[in-house]
N, CA, C and O atoms as CSV, one atom per row, in Angstrom:
chain,resi,resn,atom,element,x,y,z
A,1,MET,N,N,-16.625,-30.111,58.047
A,1,MET,CA,C,-16.182,-30.535,56.737
A,1,MET,C,C,-17.288,-30.197,55.732
A,1,MET,O,O,-18.468,-30.439,55.989
A,2,GLN,N,N,-16.900,-29.647,54.609
A,2,GLN,CA,C,-17.820,-29.311,53.540
A,2,GLN,C,C,-17.345,-29.971,52.257
A,2,GLN,O,O,-16.159,-30.253,52.086
A,3,ALA,N,N,-18.299,-30.214,51.350
A,3,ALA,CA,C,-17.953,-30.839,50.075
A,3,ALA,C,C,-18.726,-30.171,48.952
A,3,ALA,O,O,-19.823,-29.651,49.153
A,4,VAL,N,N,-18.134,-30.194,47.772
A,4,VAL,CA,C,-18.801,-29.729,46.565
A,4,VAL,C,C,-18.926,-30.943,45.657
A,4,VAL,O,O,-17.923,-31.546,45.277
A,5,PHE,N,N,-20.183,-31.307,45.304
A,5,PHE,CA,C,-20.379,-32.448,44.419
A,5,PHE,C,C,-21.215,-32.048,43.219
A,5,PHE,O,O,-21.888,-31.017,43.217
A,6,LYS,N,N,-21.155,-32.888,42.203
A,6,LYS,CA,C,-21.839,-32.626,40.939
A,6,LYS,C,C,-22.978,-33.624,40.785
A,6,LYS,O,O,-22.805,-34.823,41.002
A,7,ASN,N,N,-24.156,-33.105,40.401
A,7,ASN,CA,C,-25.294,-33.976,40.147
A,7,ASN,C,C,-26.218,-33.280,39.155
A,7,ASN,O,O,-26.651,-32.152,39.389
A,8,GLY,N,N,-26.515,-33.947,38.060
A,8,GLY,CA,C,-27.438,-33.398,37.084
A,8,GLY,C,C,-26.955,-32.127,36.418
A,8,GLY,O,O,-27.768,-31.271,36.068
A,9,GLY,N,N,-25.641,-31.979,36.234
A,9,GLY,CA,C,-25.105,-30.797,35.589
A,9,GLY,C,C,-25.012,-29.583,36.486
A,9,GLY,O,O,-24.679,-28.493,36.022
A,10,LYS,N,N,-25.303,-29.758,37.776
A,10,LYS,CA,C,-25.222,-28.651,38.734
A,10,LYS,C,C,-24.237,-29.023,39.830
A,10,LYS,O,O,-23.948,-30.201,40.042
A,11,GLN,N,N,-23.723,-28.013,40.526
A,11,GLN,CA,C,-22.809,-28.235,41.637
A,11,GLN,C,C,-23.470,-27.783,42.927
A,11,GLN,O,O,-24.139,-26.750,42.962
A,12,TYR,N,N,-23.281,-28.564,43.993
A,12,TYR,CA,C,-23.876,-28.279,45.289
A,12,TYR,C,C,-22.792,-28.256,46.356
A,12,TYR,O,O,-21.973,-29.173,46.426
A,13,LYS,N,N,-22.777,-27.220,47.187
A,13,LYS,CA,C,-21.854,-27.131,48.316
A,13,LYS,C,C,-22.644,-27.498,49.561
A,13,LYS,O,O,-23.611,-26.819,49.904
A,14,VAL,N,N,-22.235,-28.579,50.249
A,14,VAL,CA,C,-23.003,-29.104,51.375
A,14,VAL,C,C,-22.097,-29.405,52.562
A,14,VAL,O,O,-20.879,-29.519,52.426
A,15,LYS,N,N,-22.721,-29.528,53.721
A,15,LYS,CA,C,-22.074,-30.053,54.924
A,15,LYS,C,C,-23.040,-31.050,55.544
A,15,LYS,O,O,-24.190,-31.142,55.115
A,16,VAL,N,N,-22.602,-31.782,56.522
A,16,VAL,CA,C,-23.422,-32.823,57.129
A,16,VAL,C,C,-24.653,-32.187,57.772
A,16,VAL,O,O,-24.552,-31.215,58.520
A,17,GLY,N,N,-25.824,-32.763,57.459
A,17,GLY,CA,C,-27.080,-32.266,58.002
A,17,GLY,C,C,-27.854,-31.361,57.061
A,17,GLY,O,O,-29.023,-31.068,57.314
A,18,ASP,N,N,-27.228,-30.910,55.977
A,18,ASP,CA,C,-27.918,-30.034,55.018
A,18,ASP,C,C,-28.997,-30.805,54.259
A,18,ASP,O,O,-28.894,-32.015,54.059
A,19,ILE,N,N,-30.032,-30.076,53.843
A,19,ILE,CA,C,-31.080,-30.637,53.002
A,19,ILE,C,C,-30.982,-29.950,51.643
A,19,ILE,O,O,-30.952,-28.723,51.550
A,20,VAL,N,N,-30.933,-30.774,50.584
A,20,VAL,CA,C,-30.697,-30.280,49.231
A,20,VAL,C,C,-31.800,-30.798,48.314
A,20,VAL,O,O,-32.285,-31.916,48.491
A,21,LEU,N,N,-32.197,-29.984,47.330
A,21,LEU,CA,C,-33.153,-30.403,46.309
A,21,LEU,C,C,-32.381,-30.769,45.040
A,21,LEU,O,O,-31.811,-29.898,44.382
A,22,LEU,N,N,-32.364,-32.064,44.700
A,22,LEU,CA,C,-31.710,-32.548,43.488
A,22,LEU,C,C,-32.760,-32.790,42.410
A,22,LEU,O,O,-33.955,-32.833,42.704
A,23,ASP,N,N,-32.321,-32.947,41.169
A,23,ASP,CA,C,-33.248,-33.334,40.113
A,23,ASP,C,C,-33.835,-34.701,40.449
A,23,ASP,O,O,-33.218,-35.483,41.172
A,24,LYS,N,N,-35.015,-34.987,39.931
A,24,LYS,CA,C,-35.740,-36.206,40.298
A,24,LYS,C,C,-34.907,-37.461,40.033
A,24,LYS,O,O,-34.366,-37.650,38.943
A,25,LEU,N,N,-34.816,-38.317,41.062
A,25,LEU,CA,C,-34.002,-39.528,40.992
A,25,LEU,C,C,-34.838,-40.805,41.016
A,25,LEU,O,O,-34.290,-41.881,40.778
A,26,SER,N,N,-36.143,-40.732,41.294
A,26,SER,CA,C,-37.053,-41.885,41.362
A,26,SER,C,C,-36.569,-42.932,42.362
A,26,SER,O,O,-36.424,-44.105,42.019
A,27,LEU,N,N,-36.319,-42.501,43.596
A,27,LEU,CA,C,-35.920,-43.406,44.670
A,27,LEU,C,C,-36.963,-43.374,45.777
A,27,LEU,O,O,-37.703,-42.401,45.921
A,28,GLU,N,N,-37.012,-44.442,46.552
A,28,GLU,CA,C,-37.956,-44.537,47.669
A,28,GLU,C,C,-37.466,-43.694,48.841
A,28,GLU,O,O,-36.260,-43.537,49.033
A,29,PRO,N,N,-38.400,-43.148,49.631
A,29,PRO,CA,C,-37.997,-42.434,50.846
A,29,PRO,C,C,-37.234,-43.352,51.802
A,29,PRO,O,O,-37.485,-44.557,51.837
A,30,LYS,N,N,-36.312,-42.793,52.570
A,30,LYS,CA,C,-35.446,-43.494,53.531
A,30,LYS,C,C,-34.351,-44.314,52.867
A,30,LYS,O,O,-33.572,-44.962,53.565
A,31,SER,N,N,-34.267,-44.306,51.522
A,31,SER,CA,C,-33.193,-45.057,50.872
A,31,SER,C,C,-31.926,-44.208,50.855
A,31,SER,O,O,-31.988,-42.980,50.924
A,32,LYS,N,N,-30.797,-44.862,50.763
A,32,LYS,CA,C,-29.497,-44.203,50.785
A,32,LYS,C,C,-28.975,-44.052,49.358
A,32,LYS,O,O,-29.273,-44.866,48.484
A,33,LEU,N,N,-28.195,-42.999,49.140
A,33,LEU,CA,C,-27.608,-42.715,47.841
A,33,LEU,C,C,-26.175,-42.263,48.076
A,33,LEU,O,O,-25.924,-41.413,48.931
A,34,GLU,N,N,-25.240,-42.820,47.330
A,34,GLU,CA,C,-23.838,-42.436,47.477
A,34,GLU,C,C,-23.367,-41.783,46.182
A,34,GLU,O,O,-23.466,-42.372,45.106
A,35,ILE,N,N,-22.857,-40.568,46.298
A,35,ILE,CA,C,-22.370,-39.829,45.140
A,35,ILE,C,C,-20.850,-39.788,45.203
A,35,ILE,O,O,-20.271,-39.393,46.215
A,36,LYS,N,N,-20.208,-40.202,44.109
A,36,LYS,CA,C,-18.749,-40.270,44.082
A,36,LYS,C,C,-18.124,-39.160,43.246
A,36,LYS,O,O,-16.900,-39.060,43.177
A,37,GLU,N,N,-18.944,-38.325,42.610
A,37,GLU,CA,C,-18.421,-37.224,41.790
A,37,GLU,C,C,-18.199,-36.001,42.676
A,37,GLU,O,O,-18.947,-35.026,42.607
A,38,ILE,N,N,-17.149,-36.067,43.517
A,38,ILE,CA,C,-16.821,-35.001,44.456
A,38,ILE,C,C,-15.761,-34.105,43.813
A,38,ILE,O,O,-14.697,-34.575,43.411
A,39,LEU,N,N,-16.066,-32.811,43.723
A,39,LEU,CA,C,-15.154,-31.871,43.085
A,39,LEU,C,C,-14.144,-31.289,44.070
A,39,LEU,O,O,-12.989,-31.057,43.713
A,40,ALA,N,N,-14.582,-31.051,45.320
A,40,ALA,CA,C,-13.685,-30.454,46.323
A,40,ALA,C,C,-14.186,-30.791,47.720
A,40,ALA,O,O,-15.379,-31.006,47.934
A,41,ILE,N,N,-13.247,-30.832,48.669
A,41,ILE,CA,C,-13.575,-31.036,50.086
A,41,ILE,C,C,-12.806,-30.010,50.906
A,41,ILE,O,O,-11.608,-29.810,50.706
A,42,LEU,N,N,-13.506,-29.364,51.830
A,42,LEU,CA,C,-12.909,-28.373,52.721
A,42,LEU,C,C,-12.876,-28.957,54.128
A,42,LEU,O,O,-13.922,-29.196,54.730
A,43,HIS,N,N,-11.660,-29.188,54.655
A,43,HIS,CA,C,-11.476,-29.703,56.018
A,43,HIS,C,C,-11.245,-28.529,56.961
A,43,HIS,O,O,-10.601,-27.548,56.590
A,44,THR,N,N,-11.770,-28.627,58.180
A,44,THR,CA,C,-11.502,-27.628,59.206
A,44,THR,C,C,-10.950,-28.348,60.427
A,44,THR,O,O,-11.665,-29.104,61.085
A,45,ASN,N,N,-9.670,-28.109,60.731
A,45,ASN,CA,C,-9.018,-28.742,61.881
A,45,ASN,C,C,-8.409,-27.674,62.771
A,45,ASN,O,O,-7.470,-26.993,62.358
A,46,ASP,N,N,-8.924,-27.513,63.984
A,46,ASP,CA,C,-8.392,-26.568,64.977
A,46,ASP,C,C,-8.243,-25.156,64.403
A,46,ASP,O,O,-7.242,-24.483,64.649
A,47,GLY,N,N,-9.236,-24.718,63.643
A,47,GLY,CA,C,-9.204,-23.376,63.082
A,47,GLY,C,C,-8.480,-23.270,61.757
A,47,GLY,O,O,-8.608,-22.254,61.074
A,48,ALA,N,N,-7.716,-24.294,61.368
A,48,ALA,CA,C,-7.005,-24.276,60.093
A,48,ALA,C,C,-7.874,-24.968,59.041
A,48,ALA,O,O,-8.418,-26.046,59.277
A,49,GLU,N,N,-7.990,-24.335,57.892
A,49,GLU,CA,C,-8.796,-24.909,56.824
A,49,GLU,C,C,-7.903,-25.441,55.715
A,49,GLU,O,O,-6.935,-24.796,55.312
A,50,THR,N,N,-8.245,-26.632,55.228
A,50,THR,CA,C,-7.507,-27.267,54.148
A,50,THR,C,C,-8.480,-27.569,53.022
A,50,THR,O,O,-9.538,-28.155,53.252
A,51,LEU,N,N,-8.128,-27.174,51.811
A,51,LEU,CA,C,-8.988,-27.395,50.657
A,51,LEU,C,C,-8.340,-28.399,49.730
A,51,LEU,O,O,-7.203,-28.213,49.295
A,52,GLU,N,N,-9.074,-29.478,49.424
A,52,GLU,CA,C,-8.618,-30.473,48.455
A,52,GLU,C,C,-9.469,-30.324,47.206
A,52,GLU,O,O,-10.698,-30.354,47.277
A,53,ILE,N,N,-8.822,-30.165,46.073
A,53,ILE,CA,C,-9.531,-29.991,44.808
A,53,ILE,C,C,-9.178,-31.141,43.889
A,53,ILE,O,O,-8.004,-31.471,43.724
A,54,GLY,N,N,-10.191,-31.754,43.287
A,54,GLY,CA,C,-9.984,-32.874,42.384
A,54,GLY,C,C,-9.715,-32.407,40.961
A,54,GLY,O,O,-9.966,-31.254,40.609
A,55,THR,N,N,-9.195,-33.332,40.143
A,55,THR,CA,C,-8.922,-33.018,38.737
A,55,THR,C,C,-9.530,-34.085,37.837
A,55,THR,O,O,-8.758,-34.948,37.419
A,56,PRO,N,N,-10.761,-34.137,37.496
A,56,PRO,CA,C,-11.841,-33.272,37.951
A,56,PRO,C,C,-12.479,-33.752,39.248
A,56,PRO,O,O,-13.114,-32.956,39.939
A,57,PHE,N,N,-12.330,-35.046,39.608
A,57,PHE,CA,C,-12.958,-35.568,40.818
A,57,PHE,C,C,-11.905,-36.069,41.793
A,57,PHE,O,O,-10.808,-36.453,41.388
A,58,LEU,N,N,-12.239,-36.065,43.084
A,58,LEU,CA,C,-11.359,-36.616,44.111
A,58,LEU,C,C,-11.507,-38.131,44.143
A,58,LEU,O,O,-12.622,-38.653,44.157
A,59,GLN,N,N,-10.381,-38.832,44.155
A,59,GLN,CA,C,-10.403,-40.284,44.203
A,59,GLN,C,C,-10.706,-40.755,45.629
A,59,GLN,O,O,-10.093,-40.272,46.581
A,60,GLY,N,N,-11.638,-41.685,45.779
A,60,GLY,CA,C,-11.951,-42.260,47.081
A,60,GLY,C,C,-12.880,-41.419,47.939
A,60,GLY,O,O,-13.199,-41.828,49.056
A,61,ALA,N,N,-13.320,-40.284,47.475
A,61,ALA,CA,C,-14.222,-39.423,48.248
A,61,ALA,C,C,-15.663,-39.709,47.846
A,61,ALA,O,O,-15.940,-40.069,46.701
A,62,SER,N,N,-16.574,-39.546,48.795
A,62,SER,CA,C,-17.991,-39.756,48.503
A,62,SER,C,C,-18.846,-38.985,49.491
A,62,SER,O,O,-18.395,-38.611,50.574
A,63,VAL,N,N,-20.084,-38.755,49.095
A,63,VAL,CA,C,-21.085,-38.123,49.950
A,63,VAL,C,C,-22.258,-39.083,50.037
A,63,VAL,O,O,-22.768,-39.532,49.010
A,64,VAL,N,N,-22.697,-39.408,51.264
A,64,VAL,CA,C,-23.824,-40.315,51.471
A,64,VAL,C,C,-25.058,-39.469,51.770
A,64,VAL,O,O,-25.050,-38.631,52.671
A,65,LEU,N,N,-26.120,-39.704,50.995
A,65,LEU,CA,C,-27.356,-38.951,51.114
A,65,LEU,C,C,-28.508,-39.884,51.471
A,65,LEU,O,O,-28.497,-41.062,51.113
A,66,GLU,N,N,-29.497,-39.352,52.176
A,66,GLU,CA,C,-30.709,-40.102,52.487
A,66,GLU,C,C,-31.883,-39.380,51.833
A,66,GLU,O,O,-32.052,-38.173,52.010
A,67,VAL,N,N,-32.694,-40.120,51.077
A,67,VAL,CA,C,-33.840,-39.538,50.388
A,67,VAL,C,C,-34.941,-39.254,51.405
A,67,VAL,O,O,-35.330,-40.140,52.167
A,68,ILE,N,N,-35.442,-38.022,51.418
A,68,ILE,CA,C,-36.547,-37.646,52.306
A,68,ILE,C,C,-37.872,-37.833,51.576
A,68,ILE,O,O,-38.741,-38.565,52.050
A,69,ASN,N,N,-38.034,-37.180,50.432
A,69,ASN,CA,C,-39.245,-37.336,49.626
A,69,ASN,C,C,-39.009,-36.791,48.231
A,69,ASN,O,O,-37.939,-36.265,47.925
A,70,GLU,N,N,-40.018,-36.924,47.393
A,70,GLU,CA,C,-40.002,-36.347,46.064
A,70,GLU,C,C,-41.151,-35.369,45.958
A,70,GLU,O,O,-42.140,-35.488,46.681
A,71,GLY,N,N,-41.030,-34.410,45.069
A,71,GLY,CA,C,-42.100,-33.436,44.922
A,71,GLY,C,C,-41.937,-32.615,43.670
A,71,GLY,O,O,-41.105,-32.902,42.809
A,72,ARG,N,N,-42.763,-31.575,43.592
A,72,ARG,CA,C,-42.703,-30.648,42.468
A,72,ARG,C,C,-42.605,-29.244,43.035
A,72,ARG,O,O,-43.230,-28.924,44.046
A,73,GLY,N,N,-41.819,-28.415,42.378
A,73,GLY,CA,C,-41.625,-27.046,42.829
A,73,GLY,C,C,-42.809,-26.161,42.488
A,73,GLY,O,O,-43.797,-26.605,41.903
A,74,ARG,N,N,-42.684,-24.905,42.867
A,74,ARG,CA,C,-43.723,-23.932,42.550
A,74,ARG,C,C,-43.744,-23.668,41.052
A,74,ARG,O,O,-42.722,-23.798,40.377
A,75,LYS,N,N,-44.905,-23.300,40.538
A,75,LYS,CA,C,-45.031,-23.039,39.115
A,75,LYS,C,C,-44.370,-21.707,38.764
A,75,LYS,O,O,-44.577,-20.692,39.429
A,76,VAL,N,N,-43.579,-21.742,37.711
A,76,VAL,CA,C,-42.943,-20.548,37.179
A,76,VAL,C,C,-43.649,-20.228,35.866
A,76,VAL,O,O,-43.711,-21.072,34.972
A,77,ILE,N,N,-44.178,-19.021,35.746
A,77,ILE,CA,C,-44.920,-18.608,34.556
A,77,ILE,C,C,-44.007,-17.799,33.637
A,77,ILE,O,O,-43.344,-16.860,34.077
A,78,THR,N,N,-43.980,-18.172,32.355
A,78,THR,CA,C,-43.288,-17.353,31.359
A,78,THR,C,C,-44.355,-16.771,30.447
A,78,THR,O,O,-45.162,-17.506,29.879
A,79,PHE,N,N,-44.357,-15.458,30.309
A,79,PHE,CA,C,-45.347,-14.764,29.499
A,79,PHE,C,C,-44.615,-13.873,28.513
A,79,PHE,O,O,-43.819,-13.018,28.901
A,80,LYS,N,N,-44.894,-14.082,27.227
A,80,LYS,CA,C,-44.269,-13.281,26.186
A,80,LYS,C,C,-45.371,-12.558,25.424
A,80,LYS,O,O,-46.359,-13.164,25.010
A,81,LYS,N,N,-45.187,-11.264,25.246
A,81,LYS,CA,C,-46.161,-10.463,24.504
A,81,LYS,C,C,-45.416,-9.602,23.508
A,81,LYS,O,O,-44.439,-8.931,23.842
A,82,ARG,N,N,-45.894,-9.636,22.288
A,82,ARG,CA,C,-45.330,-8.790,21.254
A,82,ARG,C,C,-46.296,-7.641,21.023
A,82,ARG,O,O,-47.414,-7.848,20.550
A,83,ARG,N,N,-45.873,-6.455,21.349
A,83,ARG,CA,C,-46.789,-5.321,21.310
A,83,ARG,C,C,-47.265,-5.016,19.887
A,83,ARG,O,O,-46.517,-5.144,18.918
A,84,ARG,N,N,-48.487,-4.622,19.800
A,84,ARG,CA,C,-49.164,-4.241,18.554
A,84,ARG,C,C,-49.249,-5.381,17.542
A,84,ARG,O,O,-49.561,-5.131,16.378
A,85,LYS,N,N,-48.988,-6.596,17.936
A,85,LYS,CA,C,-49.043,-7.721,17.000
A,85,LYS,C,C,-50.183,-8.689,17.334
A,85,LYS,O,O,-50.448,-9.624,16.578
A,86,ASP,N,N,-50.855,-8.462,18.466
A,86,ASP,CA,C,-51.894,-9.367,18.952
A,86,ASP,C,C,-51.337,-10.794,19.075
A,86,ASP,O,O,-51.988,-11.771,18.705
A,87,SER,N,N,-50.113,-10.878,19.607
A,87,SER,CA,C,-49.439,-12.159,19.754
A,87,SER,C,C,-48.936,-12.282,21.178
A,87,SER,O,O,-48.233,-11.400,21.671
A,88,LYS,N,N,-49.290,-13.365,21.837
A,88,LYS,CA,C,-48.811,-13.594,23.198
A,88,LYS,C,C,-48.809,-15.086,23.488
A,88,LYS,O,O,-49.618,-15.838,22.944
A,89,THR,N,N,-47.888,-15.507,24.352
A,89,THR,CA,C,-47.819,-16.895,24.791
A,89,THR,C,C,-47.672,-16.918,26.299
A,89,THR,O,O,-47.021,-16.049,26.880
A,90,LYS,N,N,-48.271,-17.901,26.926
A,90,LYS,CA,C,-48.168,-18.079,28.374
A,90,LYS,C,C,-47.903,-19.555,28.631
A,90,LYS,O,O,-48.654,-20.425,28.191
A,91,ARG,N,N,-46.811,-19.819,29.358
A,91,ARG,CA,C,-46.443,-21.198,29.679
A,91,ARG,C,C,-46.080,-21.298,31.137
A,91,ARG,O,O,-45.592,-20.339,31.735
A,92,GLY,N,N,-46.317,-22.460,31.709
A,92,GLY,CA,C,-45.939,-22.718,33.091
A,92,GLY,C,C,-44.966,-23.879,33.152
A,92,GLY,O,O,-44.947,-24.741,32.273
A,93,PHE,N,N,-44.157,-23.890,34.203
A,93,PHE,CA,C,-43.164,-24.947,34.379
A,93,PHE,C,C,-43.052,-25.278,35.856
A,93,PHE,O,O,-42.956,-24.376,36.688
A,94,ARG,N,N,-43.063,-26.554,36.188
A,94,ARG,CA,C,-42.839,-27.006,37.559
A,94,ARG,C,C,-41.708,-28.021,37.547
A,94,ARG,O,O,-41.745,-29.000,36.802
A,95,ARG,N,N,-40.702,-27.779,38.382
A,95,ARG,CA,C,-39.536,-28.656,38.440
A,95,ARG,C,C,-39.823,-29.843,39.350
A,95,ARG,O,O,-40.298,-29.670,40.473
A,96,ASP,N,N,-39.531,-31.056,38.863
A,96,ASP,CA,C,-39.605,-32.258,39.693
A,96,ASP,C,C,-38.298,-32.374,40.455
A,96,ASP,O,O,-37.225,-32.207,39.875
A,97,PHE,N,N,-38.375,-32.662,41.762
A,97,PHE,CA,C,-37.160,-32.741,42.560
A,97,PHE,C,C,-37.220,-33.907,43.529
A,97,PHE,O,O,-38.281,-34.468,43.800
A,98,THR,N,N,-36.044,-34.256,44.044
A,98,THR,CA,C,-35.901,-35.219,45.133
A,98,THR,C,C,-35.207,-34.483,46.273
A,98,THR,O,O,-34.111,-33.952,46.097
A,99,ARG,N,N,-35.845,-34.452,47.439
A,99,ARG,CA,C,-35.275,-33.785,48.616
A,99,ARG,C,C,-34.432,-34.803,49.369
A,99,ARG,O,O,-34.927,-35.866,49.743
A,100,VAL,N,N,-33.144,-34.478,49.594
A,100,VAL,CA,C,-32.223,-35.396,50.270
A,100,VAL,C,C,-31.536,-34.692,51.433
A,100,VAL,O,O,-31.405,-33.468,51.444
A,101,ARG,N,N,-31.099,-35.478,52.408
A,101,ARG,CA,C,-30.337,-34.986,53.555
A,101,ARG,C,C,-28.938,-35.582,53.501
A,101,ARG,O,O,-28.774,-36.767,53.208
A,102,VAL,N,N,-27.937,-34.768,53.781
A,102,VAL,CA,C,-26.545,-35.227,53.756
A,102,VAL,C,C,-26.257,-35.935,55.087
A,102,VAL,O,O,-26.364,-35.327,56.153
A,103,LEU,N,N,-25.894,-37.215,55.021
A,103,LEU,CA,C,-25.602,-37.993,56.228
A,103,LEU,C,C,-24.126,-37.954,56.589
A,103,LEU,O,O,-23.775,-37.761,57.753
A,104,GLU,N,N,-23.257,-38.135,55.596
A,104,GLU,CA,C,-21.810,-38.113,55.894
A,104,GLU,C,C,-21.010,-37.775,54.641
A,104,GLU,O,O,-21.444,-37.984,53.508
A,105,ILE,N,N,-19.831,-37.246,54.905
A,105,ILE,CA,C,-18.868,-36.926,53.847
A,105,ILE,C,C,-17.624,-37.750,54.120
A,105,ILE,O,O,-16.992,-37.601,55.166
A,106,ASN,N,N,-17.271,-38.617,53.185
A,106,ASN,CA,C,-16.142,-39.533,53.357
A,106,ASN,C,C,-14.954,-39.082,52.518
A,106,ASN,O,O,-15.112,-38.646,51.377
A,107,LYS,N,N,-13.772,-39.193,53.094
A,107,LYS,CA,C,-12.543,-38.926,52.354
A,107,LYS,C,C,-11.570,-40.050,52.569
A,107,LYS,O,O,-10.464,-40.021,52.030
């Protein structure tokens, strides 16, 4: 079974056991999180696949996540140079994230 859920303006396609990096949620490690904004669920029964799509969300569906840790991503450097103008800017950005594991998908 796979699910597509929405969090922080992004969509994630997951199955049980996947590890996903979400935007920072400020939760303690080992705590549970339940997301109810499920956009679609893909069932697989005996080789037959069934897709349920919500309008916009599926009623009664949820994904249970377990927080592993929080961290910061690698630094991304943006460098802009305007030729012959002696003008340049250099900036760095590091994304704060929460690493979670998918425990179960409920329908």
